[in-house]
C-alpha positions, -999 to 999 in steps of 0.1 A, spaced: 839 -162 246 861 -135 234 852 -99 235 850 -97 197 826 -126 195 806 -111 224 803 -78 206 793 -96 174 767 -116 192 753 -85 209 753 -66 176 735 -96 160 710 -96 189 704 -59 186 699 -62 149 674 -90 153 656 -71 181 655 -40 158 641 -61 129 615 -77 152 604 -42 164 602 -29 128 582 -60 117 559 -57 148 553 -20 140 545 -29 104 521 -57 114 504 -35 141 500 -7 115 485 -31 90 460 -44 116 450 -9 126 443 1 89 422 -31 85 402 -23 116 397 13 105 383 1 71 361 -23 90 348 5 113 341 27 83 322 -1 66 302 -8 97 294 29 102 280 30 66 260 -2 72 246 12 105 235 44 88 217 24 61 200 2 86 189 32 107 174 49 76 157 16 67 143 12 102 131 48 102 114 44 68 97 12 79 85 28 111 70 57 91 54 32 68 40 13 97 25 44 112 9 54 79 -5 19 75 -19 19 111 -35 53 105 -50 41 72 -63 9 89 -78 29 117 -96 51 92 -109 21 73 -122 5 105 -143 36 112 -158 35 78 -184 7 78 -207 -1 49 -241 -14 57 -257 -43 40 -293 -42 28 -316 -64 48 -333 -79 17 -339 -73 -20 -368 -49 -13 -346 -28 9 -319 -28 -19 -344 -19 -46 -359 9 -25 -325 25 -18 -316 24 -55 -350 38 -66 -349 66 -41 -317 80 -56 -331 78 -91 -363 97 -81 -343 122 -61 -324 131 -92 -353 132 -116 -348 99 -134 -377 76 -144 -373 39 -139 -393 20 -165 -386 -16 -155 -368 -30 -124 -361 -67 -125 -338 -90 -107 -309 -106 -127 -286 -134 -119 -256 -126 -97 -228 -144 -80 -236 -164 -48 -244 -142 -18 -252 -112 -40 -283 -97 -54 -284 -79 -87 -310 -57 -103 -313 -44 -138 -330 -10 -142 -343 4 -174 -342 41 -170 -348 74 -189 -343 110 -182 -318 139 -185 -282 130 -188 -273 157 -163 -295 138 -138 -280 104 -144 -244 114 -136 -253 126 -100 -273 94 -96 -242 73 -102 -224 94 -77 -252 90 -51 -252 52 -56 -215 52 -47 -222 74 -17 -249 51 -2 -242 37 32 -247 2 19 -225 -18 -4 -235 -11 -41 -216 -20 -72 -224 -7 -107 -215 -37 -128 -229 -25 -162 -242 8 -177 -256 13 -212 -272 45 -225 -285 59 -257 -288 96 -264 -319 114 -274 -330 150 -279 -320 178 -255 -296 156 -235 -323 131 -228 -310 95 -224 -324 61 -219 -306 29 -211 -300 0 -186 -279 -3 -155 -271 -34 -135 -264 -29 -98 -252 -55 -73 -251 -57 -36 -245 -82 -8 -277 -89 12 -280 -96 49 -288 -131 61 
């Protein structure tokens, strides 16, 4: 080979090597930029997942606390219908209401229901409702009717239900 062809060949080789280096740098830079975007996306995703996990942990602790409180609150069950009627009647007498008629009524299976015809001051009936709700046994007021009279006197009917013990 002549020296002119050798120098042309070397020049071509240097040119190709330079082109390969420029292409390699461009390709490497492009890969770095894609990886940075991927890192940013994963960082955002990690932050969202950490917040979600923290919120769920807080919700679980609130749920566990509420469940523990519910487990400590136990409602009793009246032993029989007489016990149920007695509890209901005591609250009425305590608040100054007169029960005219107490009679059993039909209720769903496993429940006992009583209809009470009452009369007395309205301002005594409202605390009676509250006291029935505060009983240590399961009591449900399923129906209330009342008619007004003179001087805030009322009369009406109320149906109460409870689950009885076996």
